[in-house]
C-alpha positions as a printed NumPy array, in Angstrom:
array([[  76.065, -147.654,  -79.07 ],
       [  77.341, -145.71 ,  -81.721],
       [  80.758, -145.439,  -82.726],
       [  82.327, -142.022,  -83.356],
       [  84.519, -142.119,  -85.975],
       [  86.967, -139.819,  -87.979],
       [  86.399, -138.39 ,  -91.684],
       [  89.063, -135.751,  -93.209],
       [  89.002, -133.223,  -90.335],
       [  85.694, -134.203,  -88.394],
       [  84.461, -136.542,  -85.936],
       [  80.867, -137.691,  -86.144],
       [  78.491, -140.71 ,  -85.153],
       [  79.478, -143.656,  -87.427],
       [  75.634, -142.805,  -89.047],
       [  76.642, -139.255,  -90.077],
       [  79.916, -139.801,  -91.24 ],
       [  79.681, -139.365,  -95.146],
       [  82.643, -139.77 ,  -98.187],
       [  82.276, -138.786, -101.746],
       [  80.559, -140.877, -104.08 ],
       [  83.761, -139.957, -106.122],
       [  86.783, -141.068, -103.96 ],
       [  89.039, -143.115, -105.654],
       [  89.437, -145.791, -102.974],
       [  85.652, -146.497, -103.666],
       [  86.1  , -145.781, -107.63 ],
       [  89.751, -147.884, -107.938],
       [  90.556, -148.386, -104.593],
       [  93.057, -146.004, -104.719],
       [  94.133, -146.396, -101.444],
       [  95.916, -147.903,  -98.145],
       [  95.194, -148.63 ,  -94.727],
       [  96.758, -149.466,  -91.417],
       [  95.17 , -151.404,  -88.823],
       [  96.581, -151.003,  -85.009],
       [  95.65 , -152.902,  -81.792],
       [  94.734, -151.499,  -78.932],
       [  95.696, -152.996,  -75.544],
       [  94.286, -151.252,  -71.809],
       [  92.997, -147.895,  -74.029],
       [  97.062, -148.217,  -75.601],
       [  97.963, -148.322,  -79.412],
       [ 100.397, -151.064,  -79.63 ],
       [ 102.805, -151.126,  -82.178],
       [ 101.378, -148.173,  -83.716],
       [ 105.537, -146.587,  -84.734],
       [ 106.364, -149.086,  -86.779],
       [ 102.968, -149.241,  -88.415],
       [ 103.134, -145.648,  -89.321],
       [ 106.738, -147.047,  -91.491],
       [ 104.659, -149.002,  -93.208],
       [ 101.685, -146.274,  -93.859],
       [ 104.824, -143.893,  -94.85 ],
       [ 106.491, -146.404,  -97.479],
       [ 102.728, -147.938,  -98.538],
       [ 102.121, -143.837,  -99.324],
       [ 105.455, -143.555, -101.12 ],
       [ 105.129, -146.614, -102.966],
       [ 101.694, -145.426, -104.923],
       [ 103.218, -141.707, -104.829],
       [  99.914, -140.365, -102.705],
       [ 100.766, -137.649, -100.839],
       [  99.781, -137.641,  -96.307],
       [  96.393, -136.04 ,  -95.444],
       [  97.876, -134.633,  -92.777],
       [ 100.866, -134.498,  -90.19 ],
       [ 102.081, -137.796,  -88.382],
       [ 101.635, -136.165,  -85.581],
       [  98.377, -135.01 ,  -86.138],
       [  97.816, -138.728,  -87.158],
       [  98.744, -139.871,  -83.537],
       [  96.442, -137.166,  -81.877],
       [  93.26 , -138.5  ,  -83.973],
       [  93.901, -142.712,  -83.094],
       [  94.189, -140.871,  -79.348],
       [  91.035, -138.779,  -79.71 ],
       [  89.224, -141.999,  -80.877],
       [  90.209, -144.177,  -78.274],
       [  89.287, -141.397,  -76.063],
       [  85.686, -140.871,  -77.72 ],
       [  84.661, -144.068,  -77.853],
       [  86.145, -145.534,  -74.606],
       [  87.917, -148.333,  -76.202],
       [  89.998, -150.68 ,  -74.03 ],
       [  90.326, -153.671,  -76.492],
       [  89.831, -154.018,  -80.162],
       [  91.447, -151.978,  -83.307],
       [  91.658, -148.746,  -84.805],
       [  91.434, -149.215,  -88.878],
       [  92.847, -146.227,  -91.13 ],
       [  92.801, -145.467,  -94.78 ],
       [  94.127, -143.188,  -96.835],
       [  93.182, -142.449, -100.777],
       [  94.28 , -140.14 , -103.35 ],
       [  90.973, -138.403, -102.618],
       [  88.661, -136.892, -104.787],
       [  87.982, -136.822, -108.602],
       [  86.367, -136.686, -111.659],
       [  86.702, -140.653, -112.281],
       [  90.494, -141.178, -114.829],
       [  92.724, -143.661, -114.016],
       [  95.808, -141.39 , -114.26 ],
       [  96.323, -139.536, -111.134],
       [  93.873, -136.493, -110.545],
       [  96.391, -133.134, -110.113],
       [  95.835, -130.95 , -106.804],
       [  93.809, -133.209, -104.956],
       [  93.685, -133.314, -101.251],
       [  94.297, -136.946,  -99.505],
       [  91.044, -138.297,  -97.871],
       [  91.579, -139.936,  -94.389],
       [  89.009, -142.121,  -92.571],
       [  89.685, -143.312,  -88.968],
       [  87.26 , -145.725,  -86.516],
       [  87.658, -147.902,  -83.999],
       [  86.406, -151.906,  -83.492],
       [  85.199, -153.203,  -80.224],
       [  87.349, -156.522,  -80.3  ],
       [  88.65 , -159.254,  -77.555],
       [  92.314, -159.575,  -78.546],
       [  94.13 , -161.27 ,  -75.643],
       [  91.765, -163.914,  -74.197],
       [  90.469, -165.202,  -77.013],
       [  89.013, -169.062,  -77.497],
       [  91.224, -169.21 ,  -80.613],
       [  93.744, -168.451,  -79.   ],
       [  93.052, -171.427,  -76.576],
       [  92.056, -174.189,  -78.731],
       [  93.709, -173.083,  -82.074],
       [  92.112, -172.3  ,  -85.203],
       [  91.793, -173.927,  -88.783],
       [  92.816, -172.936,  -92.121],
       [  92.55 , -174.178,  -95.906],
       [  94.57 , -173.589,  -98.839],
       [  93.376, -171.726, -101.925],
       [  95.368, -170.45 , -104.804],
       [  97.16 , -166.554, -105.099],
       [  95.323, -164.81 , -107.578],
       [  96.429, -161.442, -106.445],
       [  98.769, -158.619, -107.786],
       [ 102.217, -158.83 , -107.427],
       [ 103.011, -155.646, -105.227],
       [ 101.095, -157.699, -102.38 ],
       [ 104.277, -155.698, -100.128],
       [ 102.137, -152.559, -100.084],
       [  99.317, -152.445,  -97.574],
       [  96.825, -151.526, -100.326],
       [  92.578, -151.57 ,  -99.737],
       [  92.372, -153.264, -103.044],
       [  91.053, -157.075, -100.91 ],
       [  89.039, -158.591, -103.342],
       [  91.105, -161.58 , -103.554],
       [  91.568, -161.945, -100.103],
       [  88.512, -161.554,  -99.694],
       [  87.334, -164.431, -101.3  ],
       [  89.512, -166.392, -100.203],
       [  88.702, -165.958,  -96.61 ],
       [  84.592, -166.545,  -97.663],
       [  86.192, -170.269,  -98.603],
       [  87.844, -170.236,  -95.521],
       [  84.572, -169.79 ,  -93.7  ],
       [  82.279, -171.989,  -95.747],
       [  84.85 , -175.139,  -95.308],
       [  84.361, -174.218,  -91.473],
       [  87.827, -172.746,  -91.299],
       [  88.881, -169.559,  -89.789],
       [  91.33 , -168.504,  -92.465],
       [  93.079, -169.626,  -95.959],
       [  97.101, -169.888,  -96.453],
       [  97.264, -168.077, -100.416],
       [  99.6  , -170.918, -102.613],
       [ 101.51 , -169.675, -105.613],
       [ 104.078, -172.173, -107.223],
       [ 103.564, -174.759, -105.039],
       [ 104.484, -172.623, -102.197],
       [ 102.622, -170.874,  -98.925],
       [ 102.72 , -166.624,  -99.942],
       [ 100.395, -165.912,  -96.535],
       [  97.097, -166.084,  -95.155],
       [  94.24 , -163.635,  -96.487],
       [  94.8  , -161.274,  -93.526],
       [  97.887, -162.962,  -91.7  ],
       [ 101.66 , -163.899,  -91.951],
       [ 102.278, -167.878,  -92.337],
       [ 104.634, -170.181,  -90.04 ],
       [ 105.186, -173.252,  -89.304],
       [ 107.665, -175.25 ,  -86.545],
       [ 109.697, -178.041,  -87.751],
       [ 112.324, -179.364,  -84.995],
       [ 112.144, -176.375,  -82.935],
       [ 112.751, -174.169,  -86.13 ],
       [ 110.49 , -171.419,  -86.822],
       [ 109.767, -171.357,  -91.039],
       [ 108.409, -168.536,  -92.75 ],
       [ 108.57 , -166.928,  -96.191],
       [ 111.439, -164.116,  -97.001],
       [ 109.933, -160.511,  -97.065],
       [ 109.495, -159.438, -100.909],
       [ 107.194, -158.519, -103.076],
       [ 105.191, -161.206, -103.006],
       [ 103.896, -160.585,  -99.02 ],
       [ 103.326, -158.292,  -96.658],
       [ 105.894, -157.285,  -94.519],
       [ 103.434, -157.793,  -91.432],
       [ 104.177, -155.42 ,  -87.786],
       [ 103.694, -158.121,  -85.77 ],
       [ 106.078, -160.304,  -87.696],
       [ 108.347, -157.693,  -87.243],
       [ 107.971, -157.667,  -83.622],
       [ 107.904, -161.602,  -83.143],
       [ 111.09 , -161.535,  -85.067],
       [ 112.971, -159.531,  -82.315],
       [ 110.841, -161.409,  -79.372],
       [ 112.357, -164.598,  -80.67 ],
       [ 116.102, -163.443,  -80.759],
       [ 115.497, -162.079,  -77.621],
       [ 114.342, -165.581,  -76.319],
       [ 116.534, -167.919,  -78.14 ],
       [ 113.956, -169.289,  -80.375],
       [ 115.147, -169.743,  -83.824],
       [ 113.748, -168.115,  -87.167],
       [ 114.637, -169.622,  -91.001],
       [ 112.995, -167.529,  -93.513],
       [ 112.42 , -169.873,  -96.406],
       [ 109.765, -170.387,  -98.719],
       [ 107.445, -173.988,  -97.622],
       [ 105.157, -176.19 ,  -99.221],
       [ 101.126, -177.005,  -98.104],
       [ 102.758, -180.425,  -97.583],
       [ 105.424, -179.381,  -95.369],
       [ 102.649, -177.72 ,  -93.395],
       [ 100.659, -180.72 ,  -92.731],
       [ 103.954, -182.708,  -91.833],
       [ 104.759, -179.743,  -89.1  ],
       [ 105.161, -179.693,  -85.669],
       [ 103.168, -176.907,  -84.958],
       [ 102.1  , -174.322,  -87.209],
       [ 100.739, -170.533,  -85.911],
       [  99.54 , -167.145,  -87.655],
       [ 100.555, -163.541,  -87.1  ],
       [  98.415, -160.436,  -88.053],
       [  97.666, -156.921,  -86.01 ],
       [  93.954, -158.463,  -84.155],
       [  95.116, -162.14 ,  -83.433],
       [  98.666, -161.278,  -82.573],
       [ 100.295, -165.14 ,  -82.129],
       [  97.442, -167.423,  -82.902],
       [  98.143, -171.148,  -83.23 ],
       [  97.049, -173.371,  -86.033],
       [  95.531, -176.778,  -85.623],
       [  94.448, -177.97 ,  -88.727],
       [  95.217, -177.046,  -92.536],
       [  93.149, -178.448,  -95.254],
       [  91.424, -181.035,  -92.972],
       [  94.705, -182.492,  -91.626],
       [  95.766, -182.049,  -88.103],
       [  98.863, -180.322,  -87.309],
       [ 100.874, -181.072,  -84.205],
       [  98.204, -183.43 ,  -82.345],
       [  95.365, -181.002,  -83.156],
       [  96.702, -178.914,  -80.298],
       [  98.403, -175.276,  -80.118],
       [ 102.381, -176.002,  -79.514],
       [ 104.237, -175.29 ,  -76.875],
       [ 106.504, -172.595,  -78.918],
       [ 103.116, -171.045,  -80.033],
       [ 101.831, -170.674,  -77.058],
       [ 105.713, -169.264,  -76.088],
       [ 105.742, -166.805,  -78.27 ],
       [ 101.997, -165.915,  -78.006],
       [ 102.6  , -165.395,  -74.412],
       [ 106.093, -163.064,  -74.74 ],
       [ 104.186, -161.058,  -77.799],
       [ 101.288, -160.199,  -74.83 ],
       [ 103.801, -159.738,  -72.088],
       [ 105.331, -156.996,  -74.182],
       [ 101.771, -155.454,  -75.815],
       [ 100.748, -155.455,  -72.463],
       [ 103.127, -153.691,  -71.092]])
């Protein structure tokens, strides 16, 4: 089945959708994006994703391509036109189309692309068995708090993970874990969840935000501080969070088994309560 996508005001089959070769997202990675999960045909955590989009646009001095109400309708229409029950919706905003020059063009209209991906989010084999992680140097720029489409460093990290038989790479800077290539990173020691505090060095994950609230409601303690790979190797449990994986247990880091090599009880609990709310 051919997907229906949205490009700058028009819905079209994916093989007919087009963007300009002069789009600044293509030329400069001058754009931002969001990924919203869909469960049972409904958007999950859409509000926080749009709040983060607004912040990213503001930080890059980029204009909204349409109103929030219009963007919401586009997401809902993409779900309907594709009969999407479970998966994600990817959206991307760029500074628009202009001759190639580094400075901001004047009076350009921001470009908007939205498309769906069918994915199994809830009942996944990885959630039952846990995933493997490797570590890799963090070679990114210093505004990782902006969700830009400039993802070459994460691409290289993810490819390194795949080539080593792992699912994700945790990036290391100054001897400490920053985050995964497409996820936030956590360890658990003595019943305390440990994760890096928010700053310009990591992305403020929407799943992370929801997890903090749910953990507080269920008396799970979270400590915000940096941690080293060595602490991760010795952790009782480890997990990652992202829009497409929710709370995903980690059972191996750099070839070392974590927590006996199986998903731990606190991680399983956090995933369960997250899914309960998401499905509701």
